[in-house]
C-alpha positions, 0 to 999 in steps of 0.5 A: 588904280586906287590911290594908297595913302601912307596912313589913315588915322580914324578920329581926331582927338588927342590920340589921332592928331598926335599921331597924324602930326607925327607922321605928316612931320616926317613927310607921310602922306596922312589923311585924318578922319573924323565925322564931327565938325570942329571945334566939338566938345568931349567929356573929360576932366580937362586935365592935361598932365606934365608928361603929355604936355612934354610930349606935345612940346616935342611934337612942335606945340610948345609955342601953340600950348603957351599961346592958347592960355590954358590954366596952369596947375599950381598945386595938387590938393588931395581930400579924405573922406573924413575931411583930412587935406594935403596940399602940395606945391606942384613942381614940374621936373621937366623944363616947360612941362606944365600941368594944365587944365584945357577944355577939350573944345579948345585942346582938341582943335588945338592938336587937330589944326597942328596936324593940318599944319604939319601936313595932314589932310583933315577929312569930315567923314563918317566911317562906316567900316574897315575896308578889307582885302585879303584878310587885312584892313587897307582903308575904311568906307566912308559915305563918299566911298573907299579911302585906302592907306597902306596902314590904318590907325584907329583913334575913334575913342571907346566906341571905336567903329573899327574895334566893335567888340574890343570891350564887349565882355568887359566886367562892370569891375573893369569899366567906369562911369563919370560925370563933368560939369562946368562951374561958374563962381567957385573960388579957384584962386589957389589954382589947385587940382583937387582930388576928393576921395569920398567913401561913396565913390571908392575906388573913384573920387571927385574932382575941382580942376581950375579953369580960372579964378572963379571957374572950374570943371567939377565931376565924379567918377566911379567903378561902374559895379559900385555905381549901380549899387549906390542908389543915385544918379551921376548927377545926384552924387555930383550935386552931393559933392557940391553940397559938401562943406569944403566946397559949398562954402567956396561957391558964390550966390548966383553961381552957374553949373552948366554943360553937365555930360556923362560918359563911360570908361572902358579900363586897362587891365593886365589881361593881354589884349592885342591893340594890332589886329589885321593891320590896324593900330589901336591907340588911346581910349579906342585900344582901352588905355585908360587908367583903372585908378584915375580914369584918366586917357589923355597921356596914354593917347598921346603915348600909344599914338606917338608909338603907333607913328613911330611903328608905321614910319618904320614900316614904310621905310622897309615895305618888306618887313612891314608885317613884322614891324607892325606886329611890334606895336603891342610889346612897345605899349607893354614896355612904355605903360604896361608896368602902370597899367598893372599898378593902376588896376592892382591899386583900385581893386585894393581900394575897393576892397580896403576902403579905410586904406586911403584915410590910413595914407592920409594919416601916414602923409601928415607924419612924413610930409617931406617924403610924401611931397617929393614923391608926389611931385615926382610921380605927378610929373609923370603919371599919377596925377594926370 
């Protein structure tokens, strides 16, 4: 008789490792599958928002994150297209929650090792397809043969093998493109996470995220339709940003730009989309949970992964009603982040249609600094600055 594990999690990024660790800590038999040899890099801005850090603390990673030595953001700096800037000291509202800048090559492996330490079994394997019996996914096919499980969680990114076709018909206005690189030799002693809102990138932005006193993750992100009309490559847009006076004056002679990488982002939209299909729960980027305004995905990844783990654990405790329990996943995700998805989607559409809006907001912010500081600290701790 075939062995059935309690759960298979496909993909060992933040979403997959969070789901695997959460289930394993409850005593579940979990197999975590990924094709990569860890540690491995992943193109990203490397920002780990406070809300995410709080979830990981609850998962038992407080000491692990503390010992990793990741850079901690001390302020948030916003720069408008006309050079108006606004810096707010970062004040986390949850004790112990920090805004971290963590290279994904280190961060993802930390989470994967935590999942293993929690009791999950890691398998390096290339998932070829879903294993389907009686119309329901009951495992995955890998090179060595089938791996069967009572429940399957897909956390294998925006190009998910198990979710092929979910974002196939997304409009170009519902997708983004981005480039990131590491810059050694830039003054980042303020440890501020910087967001630069340049007109050519709207409704996207450029960023400087500090990794130390003289090293940063730098990049640009913009909507795919805008990118195709701008007449420049992502590499050229990044270099133009680095050549702006605000940034260039902080770059030392002999500075080194390296490890540039690009990627695509299917944005979350208000349109209803099932993330529970034929017994598979899609989490993180695989479920198209990428913020349409910021392009950020890690917060939604760990949030939806934690929800999926709760749902699977409940289904395992009550097998007779497992299908009904699994069917609640979409509603739980909607309750947790649905409002934010809608607000972010509307915001980026509005900014794209009214590019002068951001400049007006900067002018208004200067006139009511106290209220703006309080607002930024509140939303940055939760979602907006992730």
